[in-house]
C-alpha positions in Angstrom: 4.3 -28.7 10.1 2.5 -27.7 13.2 5.4 -29.1 15.3 7.8 -27.2 13.2 5.9 -24.0 13.8 6.0 -24.5 17.5 9.8 -25.1 17.4 10.3 -22.0 15.3 8.5 -19.6 17.6 8.6 -21.3 21.0 9.1 -18.4 23.5 7.8 -20.3 26.5 11.2 -21.8 27.4 14.9 -21.1 27.0 17.0 -18.0 27.2 14.8 -14.9 26.5 17.5 -12.7 25.0 18.6 -15.4 22.6 15.0 -16.2 21.6 14.2 -12.6 20.9 17.3 -12.1 18.9 16.8 -15.2 16.8 13.2 -14.2 16.1 14.0 -10.5 15.4 17.0 -10.9 13.1 15.1 -12.6 10.2 12.5 -9.9 10.5 15.1 -7.2 10.2 16.8 -8.9 7.3 13.4 -9.2 5.5 12.8 -5.5 6.1 16.3 -4.6 4.8 15.5 -6.3 1.5 12.0 -4.7 1.5 13.6 -1.3 1.9 16.2 -2.0 -0.7 13.4 -2.9 -3.0 12.0 0.7 -2.8 15.3 2.5 -2.2 16.8 1.2 -5.4 14.2 3.3 -7.4 15.5 6.4 -5.6 19.1 5.6 -6.0 18.8 4.9 -9.8 16.7 8.0 -10.4 18.8 10.3 -8.3 22.0 9.2 -10.1 20.8 8.6 -13.7 17.7 10.7 -14.2 17.6 13.8 -12.0 16.2 15.7 -9.0 12.7 16.0 -10.4 12.4 12.3 -10.9 13.8 11.5 -7.5 11.4 14.0 -5.9 8.5 12.5 -7.8 9.1 8.9 -6.6 9.4 10.2 -3.1 6.0 11.8 -3.3 4.6 8.7 -4.9 5.7 6.5 -2.0 3.1 8.1 0.2 0.4 8.1 -2.6 0.9 4.3 -3.3 0.7 3.5 0.4 -2.7 5.1 0.6 -4.1 2.5 -1.7 -2.0 -0.5 -0.6 -2.3 0.3 3.1 -5.9 -0.8 3.5 -5.6 -4.0 1.5 -2.4 -5.0 3.3 -4.6 -5.0 6.4 -6.6 -7.7 4.7 -3.5 -9.8 4.4 -3.3 -9.7 8.2 -6.8 -11.1 8.3 -5.8 -13.8 5.8 -2.9 -14.8 8.1 -5.3 -15.2 11.1 -8.0 -17.0 9.2 -5.6 -19.4 7.5 -3.7 -20.1 10.8 -6.9 -21.0 12.6 -7.9 -23.4 9.9 -4.3 -24.8 9.8 -4.3 -25.4 13.5 -7.7 -27.0 13.5 -6.4 -29.9 11.3 -9.5 -29.6 9.1 -8.2 -30.0 5.5 -11.5 -28.8 3.9 -11.6 -25.7 6.1 -7.9 -24.9 5.3 -8.6 -25.3 1.5 -11.6 -23.1 1.7 -9.8 -20.4 3.7 -6.9 -20.2 1.3 -9.0 -20.3 -1.8 -11.4 -17.6 -0.6 -8.8 -15.2 0.7 -6.6 -15.7 -2.3 -9.4 -15.2 -4.8 -10.7 -12.2 -2.8 -7.2 -10.6 -3.1 -7.4 -11.0 -6.9 -10.8 -9.2 -7.0 -9.6 -6.5 -4.7 -6.3 -6.0 -6.5 -8.0 -5.8 -9.9 -10.5 -3.2 -8.6 -7.7 -1.1 -7.0 -5.6 -1.2 -10.1 -8.4 0.3 -12.2 -9.3 2.9 -9.5 -5.7 3.8 -8.9 -5.0 4.4 -12.6 -8.1 6.6 -12.9 -7.5 8.6 -9.8 -3.8 9.1 -10.3 -4.0 12.7 -11.5 -6.3 13.7 -8.5 -3.9 11.9 -6.0 -0.9 13.8 -7.4 -2.7 17.1 -7.3 -3.8 16.6 -3.6 -0.2 16.4 -2.6 0.4 19.8 -4.2 3.5 18.9 -6.2 5.6 21.4 -8.0 4.9 21.6 -11.7 8.3 20.3 -12.7 7.6 17.2 -10.6 4.0 16.6 -11.7 4.5 14.8 -15.0 7.1 12.5 -13.5 4.9 11.7 -10.5 1.8 11.1 -12.7 3.7 8.7 -15.0 5.2 6.7 -12.1 1.9 6.5 -10.2 -0.1 5.4 -13.2 2.3 2.6 -14.0 2.7 1.6 -10.4 -1.1 1.6 -9.7 -1.7 -0.5 -12.8 0.3 -3.3 -11.1 -1.4 -3.0 -7.7 -3.1 -6.3 -8.5 0.3 -8.1 -8.2 1.3 -6.2 -5.1 -1.8 -7.1 -3.2 -1.9 -10.7 -4.4 1.7 -11.3 -3.4 1.2 -9.7 0.1 -1.9 -11.9 0.6 0.1 -15.0 -0.5 2.8 -14.1 2.0 0.1 -13.8 4.7 -1.3 -17.2 3.8 2.2 -18.8 4.0 2.9 -17.2 7.3 -0.5 -18.4 8.5 0.7 -22.0 7.9 3.9 -21.3 9.8 6.2 -20.7 6.8 8.3 -17.6 7.5 11.2 -18.6 5.2 9.4 -18.7 1.9 8.1 -15.1 1.9 11.7 -14.0 2.8 13.2 -16.0 -0.1 10.6 -14.6 -2.6 11.3 -11.1 -1.4 15.0 -11.6 -1.8 14.5 -12.8 -5.4 12.1 -10.0 -6.4 14.3 -7.4 -4.7 17.3 -8.6 -6.7 15.3 -8.6 -9.9 14.1 -5.1 -9.2 17.6 -3.8 -8.8 18.8 -5.4 -12.1 15.7 -4.1 -14.0 16.0 -0.6 -12.5 19.6 -0.4 -13.8 18.7 -1.9 -17.2 15.6 0.2 -17.9 16.8 3.5 -16.5 20.6 3.5 -16.7 21.1 1.5 -19.8 17.9 1.9 -21.9 17.4 5.5 -20.6 13.6 4.9 -19.9 13.7 7.4 -17.0 11.1 7.2 -14.3 8.9 4.9 -16.4 11.7 2.4 -16.3 11.8 2.1 -12.5 8.0 1.8 -12.2 7.9 -0.9 -14.9 10.7 -2.7 -13.1 8.7 -2.6 -9.9 5.6 -4.0 -11.6 7.5 -6.8 -13.3 9.2 -7.8 -10.0 5.9 -7.9 -8.2 4.5 -10.1 -11.0 7.3 -12.5 -10.7 6.8 -12.7 -6.9 3.1 -13.6 -7.5 4.1 -16.4 -10.0 6.6 -17.8 -7.5 4.3 -17.6 -4.5 1.4 -19.2 -6.4 3.7 -22.1 -7.5 4.8 -22.6 -3.9 1.2 -22.6 -2.7 0.2 -25.1 -5.3 3.2 -27.3 -4.5 2.6 -27.2 -0.8 -1.2 -27.6 -0.9 -1.9 -29.7 -4.0 -5.0 -27.8 -5.0 -5.9 -24.8 -7.0 -6.0 -21.5 -5.0 -8.2 -19.6 -7.4 -12.0 -19.9 -7.7 -13.7 -16.6 -8.2 -17.1 -18.0 -8.7 -17.1 -20.1 -5.6 -15.6 -17.2 -3.6 -18.5 -14.9 -4.7 -21.1 -17.5 -3.9 -19.8 -19.1 -0.7 -16.8 -17.1 0.6 -18.7 -14.4 2.4 -18.2 -15.8 5.9 -14.4 -16.3 5.5 -13.9 -12.9 3.9 -15.9 -11.2 6.6 -13.7 -12.8 9.3 -10.6 -11.7 7.5 -12.0 -8.2 7.1 -12.9 -8.1 10.8 -9.4 -9.1 11.9 -7.5 -6.9 9.4 -9.7 -3.8 9.3 -7.9 -1.9 12.1 -4.5 -2.4 10.5 -5.9 -1.4 7.2 -7.7 1.7 8.5 -4.6 2.8 10.4 -2.4 2.4 7.4 -4.7 4.2 5.1 -5.4 7.1 7.5 -1.7 7.6 8.2 -1.0 7.6 4.5 -3.8 10.0 3.9 -2.4 12.3 6.6 1.0 12.1 4.9 -0.5 13.6 1.8 -1.0 16.8 3.7 2.5 16.6 5.1 3.7 16.5 1.5 1.7 19.6 0.8 3.9 21.4 3.2 7.1 19.7 1.9 6.2 20.6 -1.7 6.3 24.3 -0.8 10.1 24.1 -1.0 12.4 23.5 -3.9 12.6 20.3 -5.9 16.0 19.6 -4.4 14.6 20.0 -0.9 11.7 17.6 -1.7 14.2 15.1 -3.0 16.3 15.5 0.1 13.3 14.8 2.4 12.6 11.6 0.3 16.2 10.4 0.8 15.9 11.0 4.5 12.8 8.9 4.7 14.6 6.1 2.9 17.4 6.2 5.5 14.8 6.4 8.3 13.4 3.1 7.3 16.8 1.4 7.9 17.5 3.0 11.2 14.0 2.1 12.6 14.3 -1.6 11.7 15.1 -2.8 15.3 12.1 -1.0 16.7 9.7 -2.7 14.3 11.4 -6.1 14.7 11.3 -6.1 18.5 7.8 -4.8 18.5 6.8 -7.9 16.5 8.9 -10.2 18.7 7.2 -8.8 21.8 3.8 -9.5 20.5 4.7 -13.1 19.7 6.6 -13.6 22.9 3.8 -12.3 25.1 1.1 -14.1 23.2 2.7 -17.5 23.6 3.4 -17.0 27.3 -0.1 -15.8 27.9 -1.2 -19.0 26.3 1.0 -20.9 28.8 -0.2 -18.6 31.6 3.4 -17.8 32.5 2.9 -14.2 33.6 6.3 -13.7 35.3 8.0 -14.6 32.0 5.8 -12.1 30.2 7.1 -9.3 32.4 10.7 -10.5 32.0 10.3 -10.8 28.2 8.9 -7.3 27.8 11.8 -5.9 29.9 14.4 -7.8 27.8 12.8 -6.7 24.5 12.9 -3.1 25.6 16.6 -3.4 26.5 17.5 -5.0 23.2 15.4 -2.7 21.1 16.8 0.5 22.8 20.4 -0.8 22.8 20.5 -1.8 19.1 18.6 1.3 18.0 21.0 3.6 19.9 24.1 1.8 18.5 22.8 1.8 14.9 21.8 5.5 15.2 25.3 6.3 16.6 27.0 4.6 13.7 24.8 6.2 11.0 24.7 9.8 12.5 28.2 10.9 11.3 27.8 9.4 7.8 24.4 10.7 6.9 25.9 13.0 4.2 27.7 10.1 2.6 24.6 8.0 2.6 22.6 10.8 1.0 25.3 11.1 -1.7 24.6 7.5 -2.8 21.2 8.7 -3.9 22.1 12.1 -5.5 25.1 14.3 -6.0 23.3 17.7 -5.7 24.8 19.6 -2.7 21.3 21.0 -1.7 19.7 17.5 -1.8 22.5 16.1 0.3 22.3 19.0 2.8 18.6 18.6 3.3 18.7 14.8 3.6 21.6 14.9 6.1 20.0 17.6 8.2 16.7 15.7 8.4 18.4 12.4 9.3 20.4 14.1 12.1 17.2 15.6 13.4 15.4 12.3 13.5 18.1 9.9 14.8 18.3 11.2 18.4 14.5 10.5 18.8 14.4 6.9 17.7 14.5 5.7 21.3 10.9 6.9 21.5 9.8 4.6 18.7 11.8 1.7 20.4 9.8 2.1 23.6 6.5 2.6 21.8 6.8 -0.4 19.6 7.5 -2.8 22.5 4.5 -1.4 24.5 2.3 -1.7 21.4 3.5 -5.3 21.0 2.5 -6.0 24.5 -0.9 -4.5 24.1 -1.5 -6.2 20.8 -0.8 -9.6 22.4 -3.5 -8.8 25.0 -6.0 -8.2 22.2 -6.0 -4.4 22.5 -5.1 -3.6 18.9 -8.0 -1.2 18.2 -7.0 1.1 21.0 -3.4 0.9 19.8 -4.7 2.0 16.4 -6.7 4.9 17.8 -3.8 6.2 20.0 -1.3 5.9 17.1 -3.6 7.9 14.8 -4.1 10.5 17.5 -0.3 11.0 17.8 1.0 10.3 14.4 -1.8 12.0 12.5 -3.6 14.5 14.8 -0.7 16.0 16.8 1.7 16.1 13.9 -0.8 17.9 11.7 -1.5 20.4 14.5 2.2 21.0 15.0 2.8 21.6 11.3 -0.3 23.8 10.9 0.8 26.1 13.7 4.6 26.3 13.0 4.3 26.6 9.3 1.8 29.4 9.6 4.3 31.3 11.8 7.3 30.7 9.5 7.7 28.6 6.4 10.9 26.7 7.4 11.7 23.2 6.3 13.2 22.5 9.8 9.6 22.2 11.0 9.0 19.4 8.6 12.0 17.5 10.2 10.6 17.9 13.7 7.1 17.0 12.7 8.1 13.3 12.6 9.5 13.0 16.2 6.6 15.2 17.4 4.2 12.5 16.1 6.3 9.7 17.6 6.4 11.5 20.9 2.7 12.0 21.3 1.9 8.5 20.0 4.4 7.1 22.5 2.9 9.2 25.3 -0.6 8.2 24.5 0.3 4.5 24.3 2.4 4.8 27.5 -0.4 6.4 29.5 -2.9 3.8 28.2 -0.5 1.0 29.2 -0.1 2.5 32.7 -3.9 2.7 33.1 -4.5 -0.9 32.1 -1.2 -2.4 33.3 -2.6 -4.1 36.4 -5.4 -5.8 34.5 -3.4 -7.0 31.6 -0.6 -8.4 33.8 -3.2 -10.5 35.6 -5.1 -11.6 32.5 -7.8 -14.2 33.2 -7.3 -17.6 31.6 -10.4 -17.3 29.4 -8.9 -14.3 27.6 -5.6 -16.0 26.7 -7.2 -17.5 23.6 -8.0 -14.1 22.2 -4.5 -12.9 23.1 -2.9 -15.8 21.2 -5.1 -15.1 18.2 -3.9 -11.4 18.3 -0.3 -12.7 17.7 -1.0 -14.2 14.4 -1.3 -11.0 12.5 1.4 -9.1 14.3 4.2 -9.4 11.8 2.2 -7.9 8.9 0.6 -5.2 11.1 3.9 -4.1 12.6 5.6 -4.2 9.2 2.8 -2.1 7.6 2.9 0.5 10.5 6.7 0.9 10.1 6.2 1.7 6.4 3.5 4.3 7.2 5.5 6.0 10.0 7.4 8.1 7.5 
């Protein structure tokens, strides 16, 4: 298996463009299905239930990310802990790492399910939703939060599988659960007329199925039981602490950005229900257009980390340049294709002219600025591979959270115009990109001449990159 892992991600030789594309394409496909997973809820509600339900699920996307964001960071830690144990060849260490991280995910998921259900009314009120949206949002959030256990356990399972070099299985499971979610969404809401409760129940069932499949795969691969709560509580402290140490920056970043987005939604919810629904649709489209930026950011981290391990610094510089070219080129082409059809894409979610108008206007505002994210993600991938993830997190928060909130506070106090909501997103990207770019220029000389003793830390930083970059892309909107 170790040899297979090296073949799958060997960036130390061969054509760089081809290697980056072969690595990035599966990531983009996985993200497509992940986005379809969530977008189906919006499409079904917008076409079969109504504007209020569509607006409610848009608001709830940010609210659910607030809880899930931190624990997804722990899955990054699980990937690193398990991959180290896997690489060591120590079977006992591998078994303990998997058992402890899996059991800890169950404990954390159960706790968050209870907390999320209890705090659901407060979370919805914080976002200042309109009264016609509130009951829909509360129902969706309570049902969704009740199933957080399954969401967190599956994400952790996927992290464990990736830690053992298995990128294919999480993708296949995601494909199965996404397809099931689509079928159940249509059955519960369009056929059985269960409304917003139907799509939330469909999501929980789909996540439960993904947990069952992933656990079966782990048992089949490993041949031992992955769950032992008692042993984890007694002896798993060291492993859990290591996972927390590795994943905490990603978790904190995700949670803080999601928390900040609650206050963005307070501004959005000042407008009509149709406008809120339109913004939610634009955010769904945004996730598809931004796929290349995330994929090549992840590819850059892996590419740089492997070549640092091989101490091939000229190839590092060449790979970063090629990743930047590919990311910018594909992002620009994709944006150019989507820009003229944003209205048609919005109409797939809802037929209300006001909803379509707002969604189309916001998409057309965002698309010209995606090149900023393409540059930023590649630079962040480079810095992560050099073990500078914490500074990445701080700079991203300063731009995405701090500067965007300042922009909205100033502009919306002058005039309450939804156009400022649109521009708040590229403003956040711009400042985050500037901060990361300046930091890169400051430390460029030192990281491009990385001492050999630091290459081990750089290689370790690669292991959690897929999960961290994926999570960040989900939080950006």
